[in-house]
C-alpha positions, 0 to 999 in steps of 0.5 A, a space after each residue: 272683657 273684649 272691646 266689642 262687649 265693652 263697646 256694647 256695655 257702655 252704649 247700653 248705659 249711654 241711655 238715662 232710662 237704662 242707667 236708672 234701670 241699672 241703678 234700681 236693680 242695684 238695690 234688688 232684683 225686679 220684674 219688668 212691670 215693677 221696673 216700668 212703674 215709674 215711667 210714663 211708657 209702655 211695659 213693652 218699651 221698658 222690656 226693650 230697654 232691659 233687652 239692650 241691657 241683657 245683650 250687653 250682659 248687665 242684666 239677666 232674667 230668672 224664673 222664680 215660679 210665675 214671676 221672671 225678675 231681672 237681676 243685675 250682673 255685677 261682674 260686668 260693672 267690675 270689669 268696667 270699673 277696671 277698665 275705667 280705673 286703669 285709664 284713670 291711673 294713667 292719667 293721674 300719673 301723667 298729671 303727677 309728671 306734669 306737676 313735677 316738671 312745673 315744680 322744676 320750672 318754678 324752682 329754676 325760676 326763683 333764683 332768677 327772680 332773686 337775682 334781679 332784685 339784688 342787682 337793682 
């Protein structure tokens, strides 16, 4: 996934309404009217949110007779997860290396403390 597309995805998900729409679509396809029901905004406002999600590649719309359901594109979430996981692993590796350094420092300071006690 290109950095530009990844930026669009994260930008689209920065809005809580759009995150909520994605969460609702994770349970199944829905029309714009169905997605707009719980919000105290116009259907047009929800439609704009969906357009942002579409531009980011998170949502697509299909035609089913008279219905135009929105569909969550899960592959984009998989790509995001892989990107996030890569950096999570790198951070975890750094923490493990730090833990090892701290353990070595602790082990080196223990004999010094024991020596001071016996010398007293």
